[in-house]
Structures are given as C-alpha cells and as structure tokens.
One Martini backbone bead per residue (centre of mass of N, CA, C, O) as a GRO file, in nm:
protein
  114
    1UNK     BB    1   0.096   0.037   0.024
    2UNK     BB    2   0.041   0.374  -0.094
    3UNK     BB    3   0.116   0.688   0.049
    4UNK     BB    4   0.049   1.042  -0.084
    5UNK     BB    5   0.048   1.194   0.210
    6UNK     BB    6   0.104   1.507   0.374
    7UNK     BB    7   0.185   1.661   0.680
    8UNK     BB    8   0.168   2.028   0.796
    9UNK     BB    9   0.212   2.122   1.122
   10UNK     BB   10   0.380   2.393   1.178
   11UNK     BB   11   0.649   2.370   0.965
   12UNK     BB   12   0.703   2.589   0.733
   13UNK     BB   13   0.792   2.828   0.938
   14UNK     BB   14   1.091   2.695   1.015
   15UNK     BB   15   1.160   2.696   0.694
   16UNK     BB   16   1.236   2.788   0.370
   17UNK     BB   17   1.243   2.451   0.290
   18UNK     BB   18   0.998   2.283   0.404
   19UNK     BB   19   0.811   2.238   0.160
   20UNK     BB   20   1.017   2.095  -0.019
   21UNK     BB   21   1.072   1.867   0.182
   22UNK     BB   22   0.782   1.761   0.192
   23UNK     BB   23   0.761   1.696  -0.116
   24UNK     BB   24   1.034   1.500  -0.122
   25UNK     BB   25   1.083   1.361   0.183
   26UNK     BB   26   1.235   1.542   0.341
   27UNK     BB   27   1.298   1.565   0.653
   28UNK     BB   28   1.022   1.511   0.856
   29UNK     BB   29   0.892   1.423   0.585
   30UNK     BB   30   0.937   1.076   0.464
   31UNK     BB   31   0.774   1.063   0.221
   32UNK     BB   32   0.739   1.018  -0.099
   33UNK     BB   33   0.771   1.206  -0.372
   34UNK     BB   34   0.500   1.299  -0.606
   35UNK     BB   35   0.307   1.329  -0.845
   36UNK     BB   36  -0.002   1.414  -0.689
   37UNK     BB   37   0.057   1.487  -0.424
   38UNK     BB   38  -0.044   1.549  -0.087
   39UNK     BB   39  -0.103   1.851   0.108
   40UNK     BB   40  -0.152   1.904   0.452
   41UNK     BB   41  -0.228   2.218   0.613
   42UNK     BB   42  -0.103   2.406   0.911
   43UNK     BB   43  -0.059   2.761   0.925
   44UNK     BB   44   0.118   3.036   0.959
   45UNK     BB   45   0.094   3.385   0.858
   46UNK     BB   46   0.135   3.670   0.723
   47UNK     BB   47   0.013   3.965   0.763
   48UNK     BB   48  -0.180   4.199   0.573
   49UNK     BB   49  -0.124   4.392   0.787
   50UNK     BB   50   0.102   4.629   0.819
   51UNK     BB   51   0.146   4.645   1.132
   52UNK     BB   52   0.158   4.336   1.182
   53UNK     BB   53   0.390   4.272   0.988
   54UNK     BB   54   0.593   4.452   1.130
   55UNK     BB   55   0.583   4.306   1.402
   56UNK     BB   56   0.675   4.032   1.290
   57UNK     BB   57   0.951   4.136   1.194
   58UNK     BB   58   1.055   4.224   1.477
   59UNK     BB   59   1.009   3.932   1.634
   60UNK     BB   60   1.154   3.706   1.468
   61UNK     BB   61   1.443   3.674   1.583
   62UNK     BB   62   1.348   3.584   1.868
   63UNK     BB   63   1.127   3.376   1.801
   64UNK     BB   64   1.317   3.175   1.645
   65UNK     BB   65   1.490   3.102   1.896
   66UNK     BB   66   1.238   3.013   2.097
   67UNK     BB   67   1.057   2.865   1.837
   68UNK     BB   68   1.224   2.658   1.654
   69UNK     BB   69   1.242   2.860   1.383
   70UNK     BB   70   1.009   3.037   1.381
   71UNK     BB   71   0.828   3.246   1.128
   72UNK     BB   72   0.574   3.482   1.148
   73UNK     BB   73   0.656   3.631   0.848
   74UNK     BB   74   0.578   3.402   0.667
   75UNK     BB   75   0.473   3.309   0.334
   76UNK     BB   76   0.341   3.006   0.317
   77UNK     BB   77   0.160   2.997   0.070
   78UNK     BB   78   0.380   3.079  -0.134
   79UNK     BB   79   0.567   2.836  -0.068
   80UNK     BB   80   0.378   2.617  -0.164
   81UNK     BB   81   0.359   2.716  -0.457
   82UNK     BB   82   0.676   2.726  -0.514
   83UNK     BB   83   0.695   2.397  -0.463
   84UNK     BB   84   0.455   2.285  -0.673
   85UNK     BB   85   0.173   2.369  -0.572
   86UNK     BB   86  -0.184   2.329  -0.565
   87UNK     BB   87  -0.434   2.500  -0.429
   88UNK     BB   88  -0.761   2.353  -0.341
   89UNK     BB   89  -0.774   2.433  -0.023
   90UNK     BB   90  -0.877   2.721   0.191
   91UNK     BB   91  -0.835   2.855   0.521
   92UNK     BB   92  -0.899   3.158   0.706
   93UNK     BB   93  -0.769   3.240   1.043
   94UNK     BB   94  -0.786   3.318   1.370
   95UNK     BB   95  -0.527   3.265   1.631
   96UNK     BB   96  -0.498   3.173   1.986
   97UNK     BB   97  -0.339   3.036   2.278
   98UNK     BB   98  -0.456   3.307   2.416
   99UNK     BB   99  -0.651   3.563   2.554
  100UNK     BB  100  -0.370   3.753   2.585
  101UNK     BB  101  -0.335   3.700   2.276
  102UNK     BB  102  -0.328   3.781   1.972
  103UNK     BB  103  -0.442   3.715   1.680
  104UNK     BB  104  -0.340   3.504   1.413
  105UNK     BB  105  -0.275   3.407   1.103
  106UNK     BB  106  -0.428   3.123   0.945
  107UNK     BB  107  -0.391   2.806   0.769
  108UNK     BB  108  -0.601   2.563   0.593
  109UNK     BB  109  -0.528   2.268   0.378
  110UNK     BB  110  -0.496   2.181   0.026
  111UNK     BB  111  -0.242   2.022  -0.182
  112UNK     BB  112  -0.110   1.967  -0.513
  113UNK     BB  113   0.121   1.813  -0.690
  114UNK     BB  114   0.252   1.902  -1.014
   0.00000   0.00000   0.00000
C-alpha cells in the first residue's frame, strides 16, 4: 500500500525550505514525493495588515530563537505554491493560544503537487 499524502502542521514556518522538503520527502516528512501527491497543511502566515506584518518582522529574530526556528512573518501560502503545489482548498482564520495574546492569521488546507 502506498500513501502519497503528507501532513504539515506548523512546520513550513520553521524553515524557508520546509515546504520543498515536505514535497520531496526530505526533512521531517519522510514519505516519498511524487507528482500528484497531496499536502495537508495548517500553518501561520504573515499578516496582510501593514502594522501587524511590521510587528511580525520585528519579533521574528527573537521568536525564531525561542520558537524552534519558527518565523511568524513567513508567507507560507506563497512558499507552498512556489514548491510546486496547487492549493485546492484553503481556509483563513485568526487563532491565539491564549486569550491574552492577539490572534494571528493561520491557514489550513490541501494542496496537490503539480
């Protein structure tokens, strides 16, 4: 049995090459990459609001050190597309891990490898 679906929960924001690694089966997602493979993702993305994007740019150096390489200012959706995927389904929503922290933009969806 061959399964050609990869999951990417909050992984792509940790490396500029994470989506490409997920597609090819390198990195933490070790299943073989192949045309037509499916990527299911849940990621945070850079805010489209200018002030919030600026704030994400400011906190990224410290956040990436304490957050395992996570970059809150990364345009993860664009990285998924640039890695050769076609996004077939996507939901955008605000999420916060605490009521005392402002919500940040997240995406969840499915993409198919071209």
